[in-house]
Each structure stands twice: as C-alpha cells, then as structure tokens.
All heavy atoms as TSV, in Angstrom:
chain	resi	resn	atom	element	x	y	z
A	1	MET	N	N	171.192	160.896	64.750
A	1	MET	CA	C	169.946	160.330	65.099
A	1	MET	C	C	169.285	161.221	66.129
A	1	MET	O	O	169.945	161.755	66.998
A	1	MET	CB	C	170.138	158.949	65.656
A	1	MET	CG	C	170.807	158.000	64.728
A	1	MET	SD	S	169.986	156.504	65.029
A	1	MET	CE	C	170.304	155.645	63.623
A	2	GLY	N	N	167.943	161.297	65.966
A	2	GLY	CA	C	167.206	162.186	66.844
A	2	GLY	C	C	166.601	161.460	68.034
A	2	GLY	O	O	166.547	160.245	68.104
A	3	ILE	N	N	166.185	162.254	68.952
A	3	ILE	CA	C	165.535	161.695	70.130
A	3	ILE	C	C	164.030	161.880	69.923
A	3	ILE	O	O	163.564	162.979	69.661
A	3	ILE	CB	C	166.002	162.413	71.401
A	3	ILE	CG1	C	167.492	162.229	71.544
A	3	ILE	CG2	C	165.240	161.921	72.594
A	3	ILE	CD1	C	168.075	162.960	72.715
A	4	PHE	N	N	163.301	160.752	70.045
A	4	PHE	CA	C	161.850	160.825	69.865
A	4	PHE	C	C	161.176	161.009	71.207
A	4	PHE	O	O	161.517	160.367	72.190
A	4	PHE	CB	C	161.322	159.529	69.221
A	4	PHE	CG	C	161.718	159.378	67.794
A	4	PHE	CD1	C	162.719	158.492	67.425
A	4	PHE	CD2	C	161.094	160.119	66.810
A	4	PHE	CE1	C	163.082	158.355	66.113
A	4	PHE	CE2	C	161.445	159.981	65.489
A	4	PHE	CZ	C	162.443	159.095	65.122
A	5	LYS	N	N	160.243	161.915	71.208
A	5	LYS	CA	C	159.437	162.115	72.406
A	5	LYS	C	C	158.107	161.401	72.173
A	5	LYS	O	O	157.476	161.584	71.144
A	5	LYS	CB	C	159.208	163.606	72.632
A	5	LYS	CG	C	158.494	163.932	73.895
A	5	LYS	CD	C	158.373	165.422	74.081
A	5	LYS	CE	C	157.611	165.709	75.339
A	5	LYS	NZ	N	157.397	167.120	75.536
A	6	SER	N	N	157.686	160.553	73.105
A	6	SER	CA	C	156.445	159.813	72.919
A	6	SER	C	C	155.267	160.781	73.002
A	6	SER	O	O	155.265	161.715	73.788
A	6	SER	CB	C	156.309	158.712	73.974
A	6	SER	OG	O	156.244	159.275	75.249
A	7	PRO	N	N	154.242	160.541	72.155
A	7	PRO	CA	C	153.087	161.447	72.180
A	7	PRO	C	C	152.307	161.272	73.477
A	7	PRO	O	O	152.265	160.206	74.073
A	7	PRO	CB	C	152.259	161.011	70.983
A	7	PRO	CG	C	152.705	159.638	70.666
A	7	PRO	CD	C	154.111	159.510	71.147
A	8	SER	N	N	151.710	162.350	73.908
A	8	SER	CA	C	150.918	162.283	75.131
A	8	SER	C	C	149.553	161.653	74.838
A	8	SER	O	O	149.037	161.740	73.741
A	8	SER	CB	C	150.731	163.678	75.732
A	8	SER	OG	O	150.006	164.486	74.825
A	9	MET	N	N	148.995	161.018	75.832
A	9	MET	CA	C	147.705	160.363	75.681
A	9	MET	C	C	146.602	161.423	75.639
A	9	MET	O	O	146.676	162.431	76.335
A	9	MET	CB	C	147.437	159.420	76.865
A	9	MET	CG	C	148.399	158.242	76.955
A	9	MET	SD	S	148.179	157.094	75.600
A	9	MET	CE	C	146.596	156.425	75.982
A	10	PRO	N	N	145.553	161.191	74.819
A	10	PRO	CA	C	144.448	162.147	74.799
A	10	PRO	C	C	143.679	162.063	76.115
A	10	PRO	O	O	143.693	161.050	76.801
A	10	PRO	CB	C	143.590	161.687	73.631
A	10	PRO	CG	C	143.944	160.266	73.411
A	10	PRO	CD	C	145.365	160.103	73.861
A	11	PRO	N	N	142.971	163.122	76.458
A	11	PRO	CA	C	142.215	163.080	77.718
A	11	PRO	C	C	141.090	162.051	77.616
A	11	PRO	O	O	140.567	161.784	76.537
A	11	PRO	CB	C	141.662	164.501	77.857
A	11	PRO	CG	C	141.663	165.051	76.485
A	11	PRO	CD	C	142.807	164.395	75.763
A	12	PRO	N	N	140.702	161.435	78.726
A	12	PRO	CA	C	139.623	160.429	78.668
A	12	PRO	C	C	138.305	161.100	78.295
A	12	PRO	O	O	138.076	162.275	78.566
A	12	PRO	CB	C	139.575	159.871	80.089
A	12	PRO	CG	C	140.195	160.910	80.950
A	12	PRO	CD	C	141.194	161.632	80.082
A	13	PRO	N	N	137.422	160.340	77.650
A	13	PRO	CA	C	136.122	160.925	77.266
A	13	PRO	C	C	135.303	161.228	78.512
A	13	PRO	O	O	135.479	160.613	79.556
A	13	PRO	CB	C	135.467	159.837	76.423
A	13	PRO	CG	C	136.137	158.569	76.834
A	13	PRO	CD	C	137.524	158.939	77.244
A	14	PRO	N	N	134.373	162.172	78.388
A	14	PRO	CA	C	133.522	162.488	79.548
A	14	PRO	C	C	132.614	161.291	79.872
A	14	PRO	O	O	132.305	160.469	79.011
A	14	PRO	CB	C	132.700	163.693	79.083
A	14	PRO	CG	C	132.724	163.629	77.605
A	14	PRO	CD	C	134.023	162.975	77.225
A	15	PRO	N	N	132.199	161.173	81.108
A	15	PRO	CA	C	131.321	160.038	81.451
A	15	PRO	C	C	129.999	160.149	80.699
A	15	PRO	O	O	129.524	161.249	80.405
A	15	PRO	CB	C	131.125	160.187	82.959
A	15	PRO	CG	C	131.465	161.596	83.273
A	15	PRO	CD	C	132.451	162.044	82.232
A	16	PRO	N	N	129.400	159.009	80.351
A	16	PRO	CA	C	128.139	159.055	79.597
A	16	PRO	C	C	127.008	159.624	80.453
A	16	PRO	O	O	127.005	159.532	81.667
A	16	PRO	CB	C	127.873	157.593	79.243
A	16	PRO	CG	C	128.635	156.812	80.251
A	16	PRO	CD	C	129.829	157.652	80.625
A	17	ALA	N	N	126.055	160.205	79.752
A	17	ALA	CA	C	124.888	160.767	80.439
A	17	ALA	C	C	124.049	159.616	80.998
A	17	ALA	O	O	124.024	158.521	80.433
A	17	ALA	CB	C	124.056	161.592	79.467
A	18	PRO	N	N	123.360	159.807	82.091
A	18	PRO	CA	C	122.527	158.720	82.637
A	18	PRO	C	C	121.399	158.373	81.670
A	18	PRO	O	O	120.886	159.219	80.941
A	18	PRO	CB	C	121.993	159.292	83.948
A	18	PRO	CG	C	122.119	160.762	83.811
A	18	PRO	CD	C	123.285	161.013	82.892
A	19	LEU	N	N	121.026	157.110	81.645
A	19	LEU	CA	C	119.972	156.648	80.755
A	19	LEU	C	C	118.613	157.134	81.251
A	19	LEU	O	O	118.385	157.238	82.455
A	19	LEU	CB	C	119.971	155.126	80.700
A	19	LEU	CG	C	121.218	154.485	80.095
A	19	LEU	CD1	C	121.131	152.972	80.226
A	19	LEU	CD2	C	121.357	154.869	78.641
A	20	PRO	N	N	117.701	157.417	80.314
A	20	PRO	CA	C	116.354	157.826	80.742
A	20	PRO	C	C	115.616	156.636	81.347
A	20	PRO	O	O	115.934	155.475	81.092
A	20	PRO	CB	C	115.691	158.293	79.446
A	20	PRO	CG	C	116.431	157.583	78.367
A	20	PRO	CD	C	117.848	157.422	78.869
A	21	GLU	N	N	114.611	156.922	82.134
A	21	GLU	CA	C	113.811	155.873	82.754
A	21	GLU	C	C	113.043	155.106	81.664
A	21	GLU	O	O	112.484	155.711	80.760
A	21	GLU	CB	C	112.809	156.468	83.738
A	21	GLU	CG	C	113.437	156.932	85.033
A	21	GLU	CD	C	113.967	155.761	85.846
A	21	GLU	OE1	O	113.277	154.728	85.921
A	21	GLU	OE2	O	115.068	155.902	86.384
A	22	PRO	N	N	113.023	153.792	81.731
A	22	PRO	CA	C	112.254	153.037	80.740
A	22	PRO	C	C	110.761	153.269	80.955
A	22	PRO	O	O	110.317	153.542	82.060
A	22	PRO	CB	C	112.630	151.578	81.021
A	22	PRO	CG	C	113.122	151.575	82.422
A	22	PRO	CD	C	113.694	152.935	82.678
A	23	PRO	N	N	109.989	153.143	79.880
A	23	PRO	CA	C	108.541	153.353	80.029
A	23	PRO	C	C	107.920	152.239	80.874
A	23	PRO	O	O	108.378	151.108	80.884
A	23	PRO	CB	C	108.014	153.308	78.597
A	23	PRO	CG	C	109.047	152.554	77.840
A	23	PRO	CD	C	110.358	152.830	78.516
A	24	SER	N	N	106.880	152.581	81.562
A	24	SER	CA	C	106.187	151.606	82.394
A	24	SER	C	C	105.286	150.747	81.509
A	24	SER	O	O	104.533	151.258	80.686
A	24	SER	CB	C	105.337	152.333	83.436
A	24	SER	OG	O	104.542	151.411	84.132
A	25	TYR	N	N	105.375	149.444	81.678
A	25	TYR	CA	C	104.556	148.543	80.871
A	25	TYR	C	C	103.297	148.117	81.611
A	25	TYR	O	O	102.581	147.242	81.163
A	25	TYR	CB	C	105.375	147.317	80.474
A	25	TYR	CG	C	106.427	147.660	79.451
A	25	TYR	CD1	C	107.771	147.660	79.784
A	25	TYR	CD2	C	106.075	148.001	78.158
A	25	TYR	CE1	C	108.737	147.982	78.851
A	25	TYR	CE2	C	107.028	148.328	77.221
A	25	TYR	CZ	C	108.364	148.309	77.575
A	25	TYR	OH	O	109.305	148.629	76.648
A	26	ASP	N	N	103.036	148.714	82.724
A	26	ASP	CA	C	101.846	148.379	83.491
A	26	ASP	C	C	100.735	149.408	83.321
A	26	ASP	O	O	99.819	149.463	84.120
A	26	ASP	CB	C	102.200	148.271	84.983
A	26	ASP	CG	C	103.166	147.131	85.241
A	26	ASP	OD1	O	103.140	146.157	84.465
A	26	ASP	OD2	O	103.932	147.212	86.207
A	27	ASP	N	N	100.803	150.230	82.285
A	27	ASP	CA	C	99.789	151.258	82.107
A	27	ASP	C	C	98.553	150.688	81.400
A	27	ASP	O	O	98.548	149.571	80.895
A	27	ASP	CB	C	100.359	152.457	81.351
A	27	ASP	CG	C	100.884	152.071	79.979
A	27	ASP	OD1	O	100.950	150.877	79.674
A	27	ASP	OD2	O	101.222	152.982	79.210
A	28	GLU	N	N	97.501	151.455	81.364
A	28	GLU	CA	C	96.218	151.001	80.813
A	28	GLU	C	C	96.285	150.762	79.307
A	28	GLU	O	O	95.660	149.835	78.794
A	28	GLU	CB	C	95.120	152.026	81.129
A	28	GLU	CG	C	94.788	152.119	82.603
A	28	GLU	CD	C	94.259	150.800	83.150
A	28	GLU	OE1	O	93.471	150.127	82.459
A	28	GLU	OE2	O	94.645	150.437	84.267
A	29	ALA	N	N	97.036	151.597	78.584
A	29	ALA	CA	C	97.119	151.424	77.131
A	29	ALA	C	C	97.767	150.083	76.785
A	29	ALA	O	O	97.328	149.391	75.862
A	29	ALA	CB	C	97.909	152.566	76.506
A	30	ARG	N	N	98.772	149.708	77.524
A	30	ARG	CA	C	99.458	148.426	77.283
A	30	ARG	C	C	98.511	147.264	77.587
A	30	ARG	O	O	98.440	146.301	76.829
A	30	ARG	CB	C	100.698	148.341	78.166
A	30	ARG	CG	C	101.406	147.029	78.087
A	30	ARG	CD	C	102.646	147.123	77.288
A	30	ARG	NE	N	103.404	145.894	77.462
A	30	ARG	CZ	C	103.924	145.229	76.462
A	30	ARG	NH1	N	103.826	145.719	75.254
A	30	ARG	NH2	N	104.584	144.136	76.673
A	31	LYS	N	N	97.774	147.348	78.685
A	31	LYS	CA	C	96.828	146.280	79.034
A	31	LYS	C	C	95.742	146.143	77.966
A	31	LYS	O	O	95.352	145.039	77.589
A	31	LYS	CB	C	96.198	146.547	80.391
A	31	LYS	CG	C	97.170	146.368	81.544
A	31	LYS	CD	C	96.513	146.657	82.870
A	31	LYS	CE	C	97.506	146.536	84.010
A	31	LYS	NZ	N	96.911	146.842	85.306
A	32	LYS	N	N	95.278	147.273	77.454
A	32	LYS	CA	C	94.242	147.249	76.425
A	32	LYS	C	C	94.785	146.618	75.140
A	32	LYS	O	O	94.105	145.821	74.491
A	32	LYS	CB	C	93.753	148.665	76.157
A	32	LYS	CG	C	92.616	148.744	75.182
A	32	LYS	CD	C	92.133	150.160	75.008
A	32	LYS	CE	C	91.013	150.228	74.000
A	32	LYS	NZ	N	90.583	151.599	73.746
A	33	GLU	N	N	96.014	146.959	74.780
A	33	GLU	CA	C	96.634	146.410	73.580
A	33	GLU	C	C	96.806	144.888	73.694
A	33	GLU	O	O	96.513	144.150	72.756
A	33	GLU	CB	C	97.998	147.060	73.361
A	33	GLU	CG	C	98.740	146.572	72.137
A	33	GLU	CD	C	100.095	147.223	71.995
A	33	GLU	OE1	O	100.333	148.286	72.587
A	33	GLU	OE2	O	100.933	146.642	71.268
A	34	ILE	N	N	97.224	144.413	74.852
A	34	ILE	CA	C	97.395	142.975	75.061
A	34	ILE	C	C	96.056	142.267	74.971
A	34	ILE	O	O	95.933	141.209	74.351
A	34	ILE	CB	C	98.085	142.710	76.425
A	34	ILE	CG1	C	99.541	143.157	76.370
A	34	ILE	CG2	C	97.987	141.240	76.801
A	34	ILE	CD1	C	100.244	143.104	77.704
A	35	GLU	N	N	95.021	142.853	75.562
A	35	GLU	CA	C	93.694	142.238	75.520
A	35	GLU	C	C	93.166	142.179	74.088
A	35	GLU	O	O	92.544	141.190	73.684
A	35	GLU	CB	C	92.726	143.006	76.421
A	35	GLU	CG	C	91.378	142.358	76.538
A	35	GLU	CD	C	91.422	140.939	77.079
A	35	GLU	OE1	O	92.265	140.647	77.937
A	35	GLU	OE2	O	90.611	140.114	76.624
A	36	GLU	N	N	93.419	143.211	73.275
A	36	GLU	CA	C	92.984	143.203	71.880
A	36	GLU	C	C	93.702	142.113	71.091
A	36	GLU	O	O	93.094	141.432	70.266
A	36	GLU	CB	C	93.236	144.567	71.244
A	36	GLU	CG	C	92.298	145.642	71.733
A	36	GLU	CD	C	92.641	147.016	71.188
A	36	GLU	OE1	O	93.603	147.139	70.401
A	36	GLU	OE2	O	91.945	147.976	71.552
A	37	LYS	N	N	94.993	141.922	71.355
A	37	LYS	CA	C	95.736	140.868	70.663
A	37	LYS	C	C	95.201	139.497	71.039
A	37	LYS	O	O	95.050	138.622	70.184
A	37	LYS	CB	C	97.224	140.952	70.994
A	37	LYS	CG	C	97.933	142.086	70.305
A	37	LYS	CD	C	99.417	142.091	70.636
A	37	LYS	CE	C	100.123	143.246	69.966
A	37	LYS	NZ	N	101.568	143.261	70.297
A	38	ARG	N	N	94.902	139.293	72.308
A	38	ARG	CA	C	94.362	138.005	72.750
A	38	ARG	C	C	92.991	137.745	72.133
A	38	ARG	O	O	92.674	136.624	71.747
A	38	ARG	CB	C	94.275	137.959	74.266
A	38	ARG	CG	C	95.631	137.854	74.921
A	38	ARG	CD	C	95.530	137.801	76.410
A	38	ARG	NE	N	96.863	137.700	77.005
A	38	ARG	CZ	C	97.126	137.894	78.276
A	38	ARG	NH1	N	96.151	138.172	79.119
A	38	ARG	NH2	N	98.355	137.796	78.724
A	39	ALA	N	N	92.167	138.787	72.036
A	39	ALA	CA	C	90.849	138.636	71.424
A	39	ALA	C	C	90.991	138.282	69.937
A	39	ALA	O	O	90.241	137.447	69.417
A	39	ALA	CB	C	90.032	139.917	71.594
A	40	GLN	N	N	91.958	138.885	69.264
A	40	GLN	CA	C	92.205	138.592	67.853
A	40	GLN	C	C	92.613	137.130	67.676
A	40	GLN	O	O	92.137	136.447	66.775
A	40	GLN	CB	C	93.309	139.516	67.308
A	40	GLN	CG	C	93.659	139.281	65.856
A	40	GLN	CD	C	92.601	139.772	64.917
A	40	GLN	OE1	O	91.833	140.665	65.246
A	40	GLN	NE2	N	92.534	139.172	63.751
A	41	VAL	N	N	93.457	136.645	68.558
A	41	VAL	CA	C	93.888	135.243	68.491
A	41	VAL	C	C	92.699	134.318	68.712
A	41	VAL	O	O	92.538	133.318	68.007
A	41	VAL	CB	C	95.012	134.971	69.519
A	41	VAL	CG1	C	95.271	133.487	69.656
A	41	VAL	CG2	C	96.278	135.701	69.117
A	42	ARG	N	N	91.837	134.646	69.669
A	42	ARG	CA	C	90.646	133.809	69.918
A	42	ARG	C	C	89.728	133.800	68.705
A	42	ARG	O	O	89.188	132.756	68.333
A	42	ARG	CB	C	89.900	134.314	71.152
A	42	ARG	CG	C	90.546	133.923	72.462
A	42	ARG	CD	C	89.624	134.180	73.641
A	42	ARG	NE	N	89.268	135.576	73.788
A	42	ARG	CZ	C	89.932	136.458	74.521
A	42	ARG	NH1	N	91.008	136.087	75.167
A	42	ARG	NH2	N	89.541	137.714	74.609
A	43	ARG	N	N	89.533	134.954	68.075
A	43	ARG	CA	C	88.678	135.011	66.880
A	43	ARG	C	C	89.272	134.178	65.752
A	43	ARG	O	O	88.557	133.474	65.045
A	43	ARG	CB	C	88.495	136.456	66.422
A	43	ARG	CG	C	87.516	137.238	67.252
A	43	ARG	CD	C	87.139	138.548	66.585
A	43	ARG	NE	N	88.268	139.409	66.319
A	43	ARG	CZ	C	88.766	140.319	67.154
A	43	ARG	NH1	N	88.210	140.480	68.341
A	43	ARG	NH2	N	89.788	141.066	66.824
A	44	ASN	N	N	90.581	134.253	65.574
A	44	ASN	CA	C	91.218	133.486	64.510
A	44	ASN	C	C	91.114	131.992	64.757
A	44	ASN	O	O	90.897	131.218	63.831
A	44	ASN	CB	C	92.695	133.884	64.368
A	44	ASN	CG	C	92.855	135.250	63.764
A	44	ASN	OD1	O	91.920	135.809	63.220
A	44	ASN	ND2	N	94.040	135.806	63.866
A	45	ARG	N	N	91.258	131.553	65.990
A	45	ARG	CA	C	91.140	130.141	66.303
A	45	ARG	C	C	89.725	129.653	66.030
A	45	ARG	O	O	89.520	128.586	65.492
A	45	ARG	CB	C	91.490	129.880	67.764
A	45	ARG	CG	C	92.950	129.940	68.042
A	45	ARG	CD	C	93.220	129.597	69.483
A	45	ARG	NE	N	94.637	129.714	69.764
A	45	ARG	CZ	C	95.151	129.768	70.976
A	45	ARG	NH1	N	94.363	129.714	72.029
A	45	ARG	NH2	N	96.436	129.874	71.152
A	46	LYS	N	N	88.746	130.428	66.427
A	46	LYS	CA	C	87.361	130.036	66.226
A	46	LYS	C	C	87.063	129.936	64.733
A	46	LYS	O	O	86.426	129.001	64.285
A	46	LYS	CB	C	86.429	131.054	66.876
A	46	LYS	CG	C	84.979	130.702	66.783
A	46	LYS	CD	C	84.135	131.722	67.502
A	46	LYS	CE	C	82.662	131.399	67.388
A	46	LYS	NZ	N	81.837	132.405	68.012
A	47	GLY	N	N	87.539	130.885	63.944
A	47	GLY	CA	C	87.298	130.874	62.509
A	47	GLY	C	C	87.947	129.691	61.825
A	47	GLY	O	O	87.379	129.071	60.938
A	48	ARG	N	N	89.141	129.321	62.235
A	48	ARG	CA	C	89.826	128.198	61.618
A	48	ARG	C	C	89.138	126.885	61.960
A	48	ARG	O	O	89.022	125.997	61.119
A	48	ARG	CB	C	91.280	128.160	62.058
A	48	ARG	CG	C	92.055	127.017	61.458
A	48	ARG	CD	C	93.509	127.058	61.887
A	48	ARG	NE	N	94.150	125.802	61.652
A	48	ARG	CZ	C	94.754	125.463	60.531
A	48	ARG	NH1	N	94.776	126.316	59.539
A	48	ARG	NH2	N	95.332	124.303	60.392
A	49	LYS	N	N	88.661	126.750	63.172
A	49	LYS	CA	C	88.014	125.507	63.584
A	49	LYS	C	C	86.750	125.258	62.761
A	49	LYS	O	O	86.423	124.125	62.450
A	49	LYS	CB	C	87.678	125.561	65.074
A	49	LYS	CG	C	87.146	124.263	65.606
A	49	LYS	CD	C	86.934	124.323	67.090
A	49	LYS	CE	C	86.421	123.003	67.616
A	49	LYS	NZ	N	86.186	123.050	69.053
A	50	GLN	N	N	86.059	126.293	62.401
A	50	GLN	CA	C	84.823	126.126	61.643
A	50	GLN	C	C	85.083	125.753	60.190
A	50	GLN	O	O	84.189	125.298	59.506
A	50	GLN	CB	C	83.990	127.399	61.709
A	50	GLN	CG	C	83.442	127.658	63.095
A	50	GLN	CD	C	82.706	128.973	63.186
A	50	GLN	OE1	O	82.732	129.776	62.262
A	50	GLN	NE2	N	82.062	129.208	64.302
A	51	THR	N	N	86.307	125.938	59.694
A	51	THR	CA	C	86.598	125.594	58.306
A	51	THR	C	C	87.017	124.143	58.152
A	51	THR	O	O	87.069	123.637	57.042
A	51	THR	CB	C	87.713	126.481	57.743
A	51	THR	OG1	O	88.912	126.250	58.481
A	51	THR	CG2	C	87.341	127.944	57.809
A	52	ILE	N	N	87.310	123.454	59.232
A	52	ILE	CA	C	87.732	122.057	59.147
A	52	ILE	C	C	86.484	121.198	58.974
A	52	ILE	O	O	85.592	121.195	59.813
A	52	ILE	CB	C	88.524	121.645	60.406
A	52	ILE	CG1	C	89.788	122.484	60.495
A	52	ILE	CG2	C	88.851	120.164	60.362
A	52	ILE	CD1	C	90.589	122.261	61.757
A	53	LEU	N	N	86.410	120.465	57.859
A	53	LEU	CA	C	85.214	119.703	57.527
A	53	LEU	C	C	85.329	118.232	57.882
A	53	LEU	O	O	84.359	117.495	57.796
A	53	LEU	CB	C	84.919	119.838	56.033
A	53	LEU	CG	C	84.676	121.268	55.548
A	53	LEU	CD1	C	84.485	121.284	54.050
A	53	LEU	CD2	C	83.481	121.870	56.253
A	54	THR	N	N	86.515	117.779	58.231
A	54	THR	CA	C	86.670	116.371	58.537
A	54	THR	C	C	87.009	116.186	59.995
A	54	THR	O	O	87.552	117.056	60.649
A	54	THR	CB	C	87.793	115.741	57.693
A	54	THR	OG1	O	89.009	116.422	57.988
A	54	THR	CG2	C	87.500	115.836	56.223
A	55	GLY	N	N	86.701	115.026	60.494
A	55	GLY	CA	C	87.049	114.656	61.852
A	55	GLY	C	C	87.973	113.452	61.804
A	55	GLY	O	O	88.550	113.119	60.762
A	56	ALA	N	N	88.070	112.738	62.897
A	56	ALA	CA	C	88.920	111.556	62.947
A	56	ALA	C	C	88.358	110.436	62.076
A	56	ALA	O	O	89.096	109.577	61.596
A	56	ALA	CB	C	89.063	111.086	64.384
A	57	ASP	N	N	87.042	110.438	61.836
A	57	ASP	CA	C	86.391	109.390	61.039
A	57	ASP	C	C	86.209	109.795	59.579
A	57	ASP	O	O	85.570	109.076	58.825
A	57	ASP	CB	C	85.024	109.062	61.632
A	57	ASP	CG	C	85.145	108.532	63.044
A	57	ASP	OD1	O	86.167	107.887	63.335
A	57	ASP	OD2	O	84.225	108.768	63.844
A	58	GLY	N	N	86.693	110.931	59.157
A	58	GLY	CA	C	86.543	111.372	57.785
A	58	GLY	C	C	85.469	112.433	57.673
A	58	GLY	O	O	85.143	113.123	58.631
A	59	LEU	N	N	84.878	112.552	56.486
A	59	LEU	CA	C	83.839	113.549	56.261
A	59	LEU	C	C	82.629	113.239	57.120
A	59	LEU	O	O	82.212	112.080	57.239
A	59	LEU	CB	C	83.429	113.581	54.792
A	59	LEU	CG	C	84.477	114.138	53.830
A	59	LEU	CD1	C	83.983	113.993	52.394
A	59	LEU	CD2	C	84.787	115.578	54.138
A	60	GLU	N	N	82.056	114.268	57.690
A	60	GLU	CA	C	80.933	114.069	58.602
A	60	GLU	C	C	79.579	114.210	57.918
A	60	GLU	O	O	78.607	113.632	58.346
A	60	GLU	CB	C	81.035	115.064	59.757
A	60	GLU	CG	C	82.278	114.862	60.596
A	60	GLU	CD	C	82.468	115.941	61.632
A	60	GLU	OE1	O	81.692	116.921	61.619
A	60	GLU	OE2	O	83.382	115.820	62.444
A	61	ASP	N	N	79.501	114.953	56.828
A	61	ASP	CA	C	78.201	115.253	56.247
A	61	ASP	C	C	77.965	114.612	54.882
A	61	ASP	O	O	76.915	114.785	54.299
A	61	ASP	CB	C	78.026	116.766	56.126
A	61	ASP	CG	C	79.077	117.401	55.237
A	61	ASP	OD1	O	80.080	116.739	54.940
A	61	ASP	OD2	O	78.884	118.563	54.851
A	62	ASP	N	N	78.888	113.827	54.371
A	62	ASP	CA	C	78.727	113.250	53.045
A	62	ASP	C	C	78.643	111.721	53.156
A	62	ASP	O	O	79.652	111.028	53.221
A	62	ASP	CB	C	79.890	113.665	52.145
A	62	ASP	CG	C	79.617	113.382	50.691
A	62	ASP	OD1	O	78.486	112.963	50.360
A	62	ASP	OD2	O	80.532	113.586	49.872
A	63	ASP	N	N	77.415	111.188	53.160
A	63	ASP	CA	C	77.216	109.743	53.296
A	63	ASP	C	C	77.356	109.018	51.964
A	63	ASP	O	O	77.426	107.796	51.930
A	63	ASP	CB	C	75.833	109.447	53.885
A	63	ASP	CG	C	75.736	109.911	55.329
A	63	ASP	OD1	O	76.790	109.962	55.995
A	63	ASP	OD2	O	74.619	110.221	55.776
A	64	SER	N	N	77.386	109.735	50.842
A	64	SER	CA	C	77.480	109.081	49.540
A	64	SER	C	C	78.843	108.434	49.335
A	64	SER	O	O	78.994	107.577	48.477
A	64	SER	CB	C	77.210	110.089	48.421
A	64	SER	OG	O	78.226	111.069	48.408
A	65	LEU	N	N	79.825	108.804	50.110
A	65	LEU	CA	C	81.156	108.225	49.967
A	65	LEU	C	C	81.235	106.841	50.602
A	65	LEU	O	O	82.183	106.103	50.355
A	65	LEU	CB	C	82.211	109.145	50.591
A	65	LEU	CG	C	82.379	110.506	49.917
A	65	LEU	CD1	C	83.384	111.350	50.684
A	65	LEU	CD2	C	82.837	110.336	48.484
A	66	LEU	N	N	80.261	106.468	51.410
A	66	LEU	CA	C	80.280	105.180	52.078
A	66	LEU	C	C	79.773	104.056	51.177
A	66	LEU	O	O	79.972	102.885	51.471
A	66	LEU	CB	C	79.450	105.232	53.352
A	66	LEU	CG	C	79.932	106.240	54.412
A	66	LEU	CD1	C	78.981	106.242	55.578
A	66	LEU	CD2	C	81.343	105.901	54.847
A	67	VAL	N	N	79.114	104.390	50.073
A	67	VAL	CA	C	78.565	103.392	49.136
A	67	VAL	C	C	79.703	102.894	48.258
A	67	VAL	O	O	80.439	103.678	47.677
A	67	VAL	CB	C	77.445	104.013	48.277
A	67	VAL	CG1	C	76.917	103.012	47.283
A	67	VAL	CG2	C	76.346	104.534	49.165
A	68	LYS	N	N	79.838	101.549	48.176
A	68	LYS	CA	C	80.885	100.985	47.335
A	68	LYS	C	C	80.470	101.069	45.864
A	68	LYS	O	O	79.308	100.894	45.522
A	68	LYS	CB	C	81.144	99.523	47.714
A	68	LYS	CG	C	81.771	99.365	49.060
A	68	LYS	CD	C	82.104	97.913	49.298
A	68	LYS	CE	C	82.813	97.738	50.627
A	68	LYS	NZ	N	83.189	96.340	50.855
A	69	LYS	N	N	81.449	101.286	45.031
A	69	LYS	CA	C	81.181	101.315	43.593
A	69	LYS	C	C	81.020	99.890	43.072
A	69	LYS	O	O	81.702	98.979	43.536
A	69	LYS	CB	C	82.315	102.030	42.869
A	69	LYS	CG	C	82.441	103.482	43.211
A	69	LYS	CD	C	83.540	104.138	42.414
A	69	LYS	CE	C	83.646	105.591	42.767
A	69	LYS	NZ	N	84.716	106.258	42.008
A	70	LYS	N	N	80.153	99.738	42.094
A	70	LYS	CA	C	79.929	98.433	41.480
A	70	LYS	C	C	80.841	98.296	40.271
A	70	LYS	O	O	81.190	99.260	39.624
A	70	LYS	CB	C	78.476	98.284	41.052
A	70	LYS	CG	C	77.522	98.332	42.218
A	70	LYS	CD	C	76.104	98.177	41.752
A	70	LYS	CE	C	75.162	98.228	42.934
A	70	LYS	NZ	N	73.769	98.108	42.539
A	71	LYS	N	N	81.191	97.049	39.989
A	71	LYS	CA	C	82.030	96.788	38.822
A	71	LYS	C	C	81.210	97.007	37.554
A	71	LYS	O	O	80.037	96.682	37.486
A	71	LYS	CB	C	82.549	95.366	38.846
A	71	LYS	CG	C	83.534	95.111	39.944
A	71	LYS	CD	C	84.045	93.683	39.860
A	71	LYS	CE	C	85.014	93.402	40.964
A	71	LYS	NZ	N	85.482	92.006	40.924
A	72	LEU	N	N	81.857	97.547	36.553
A	72	LEU	CA	C	81.186	97.761	35.281
A	72	LEU	C	C	81.253	96.480	34.444
A	72	LEU	O	O	82.253	95.780	34.406
A	72	LEU	CB	C	81.862	98.901	34.513
A	72	LEU	CG	C	81.748	100.280	35.153
A	72	LEU	CD1	C	82.513	101.292	34.329
A	72	LEU	CD2	C	80.291	100.700	35.242
A	73	GLY	N	N	80.177	96.165	33.761
A	73	GLY	CA	C	80.140	95.034	32.833
A	73	GLY	C	C	80.036	93.682	33.529
A	73	GLY	O	O	80.253	92.659	32.909
A	74	GLY	N	N	79.707	93.655	34.768
A	74	GLY	CA	C	79.690	92.354	35.376
A	74	GLY	C	C	78.513	92.104	36.170
A	74	GLY	O	O	77.748	91.374	36.410
C-alpha cells in the first residue's frame, strides 16, 4: 500500500477590482426625462377623461332614453 500525499490548495484569487462610480441621477438630462414622462402621463389622463360619456347619473347628452316606451297593441 502506498502513502498518499494530500494535494496542495490552489492560491487564493486576486482581490476584485474596485467598482466604478455609479452615474449621478441628479443631472439635467435625468430631470428632463422625468418631466417628459410626467407630461405624457398628464396628457394621457386628460385624453381618457374626455372619452368617458357617462357620469354617475348615466348619459348626459341623450334625453331620448328618459322617455318610456309604450305598449304595442294596447
């Protein structure tokens, strides 16, 4: 029977390089982009509100629906 020699451990990996600085989110381009998104949301809300034709009381501009139908043949 032979004598086993345990394998040596590999050298530790080198330390990682430092991370780069994150970009600043307080610059003018970012502020402009946020303002454009907010303006888009406001435009979309305004457009959707104008497409709603009914209110809490039903249709606002069609008075012909308030007339009751008469029975036929009577």
